[in-house]
C-alpha positions as CSV (number, residue, x, y, z in Angstrom):
1,X,45.1,-73.0,-5.5
2,X,44.3,-72.3,-1.8
3,X,40.9,-70.9,-0.8
4,X,41.0,-68.1,1.9
5,X,38.0,-67.2,3.9
6,X,38.5,-63.6,4.9
7,X,35.5,-64.1,7.5
8,X,33.0,-67.1,8.6
9,X,29.6,-67.7,7.1
10,X,27.5,-65.8,9.5
11,X,29.8,-62.8,9.7
12,X,29.7,-62.6,5.7
13,X,25.8,-62.7,5.8
14,X,25.8,-59.7,8.3
15,X,28.4,-57.8,6.4
16,X,26.7,-58.2,2.8
17,X,23.3,-57.9,4.0
18,X,20.0,-59.2,2.2
19,X,19.4,-58.3,-1.8
20,X,22.9,-57.5,-2.4
21,X,24.7,-59.0,-5.5
22,X,28.1,-60.9,-5.0
23,X,31.1,-60.9,-7.6
24,X,32.5,-64.5,-8.0
25,X,35.8,-64.5,-9.4
26,X,37.2,-68.2,-10.9
27,X,40.8,-67.4,-11.4
28,X,42.5,-69.9,-14.0
29,X,45.9,-70.0,-15.8
30,X,44.5,-68.5,-19.2
31,X,41.1,-67.0,-18.2
32,X,39.4,-65.6,-15.5
33,X,35.7,-65.9,-15.1
34,X,33.4,-63.6,-13.3
35,X,29.9,-64.2,-12.1
36,X,27.3,-62.1,-10.4
37,X,24.6,-63.4,-8.2
38,X,21.0,-62.8,-8.2
39,X,19.8,-60.3,-5.8
40,X,18.6,-63.0,-3.4
41,X,22.1,-64.5,-3.4
42,X,20.4,-68.0,-4.4
43,X,21.9,-67.9,-8.0
44,X,24.8,-66.6,-10.0
45,X,25.1,-66.0,-13.7
46,X,28.2,-65.8,-15.8
47,X,29.1,-62.2,-16.4
48,X,32.4,-61.8,-18.2
49,X,35.5,-63.9,-19.3
50,X,38.8,-62.0,-19.3
51,X,41.7,-63.5,-21.3
52,X,44.6,-63.4,-18.7
53,X,47.4,-61.8,-20.8
54,X,49.2,-59.6,-17.8
55,X,47.9,-59.0,-14.5
56,X,47.8,-55.0,-15.4
57,X,45.3,-55.9,-18.2
58,X,43.2,-57.9,-15.6
59,X,43.0,-54.5,-13.0
60,X,42.3,-52.7,-16.0
61,X,39.3,-54.7,-17.2
62,X,38.1,-54.8,-13.3
63,X,38.1,-51.1,-13.2
64,X,36.3,-50.6,-16.2
65,X,33.5,-53.0,-14.8
66,X,33.2,-51.0,-11.7
67,X,33.1,-47.7,-13.3
């Protein structure tokens, strides 16, 4: 799997700002792991594991998280 950077590190820090949490998405073939950073962005903790059934199911799970 290829990693795609949407912006460089300096732009990212400016856009996200300090004390913002970051959602990490770790896509796998069978599961998708989600993690959330601490407000100071020094650590990330596991948040949820989504069993990949269909992509539509994944989107529904994400939608429920962001409600």
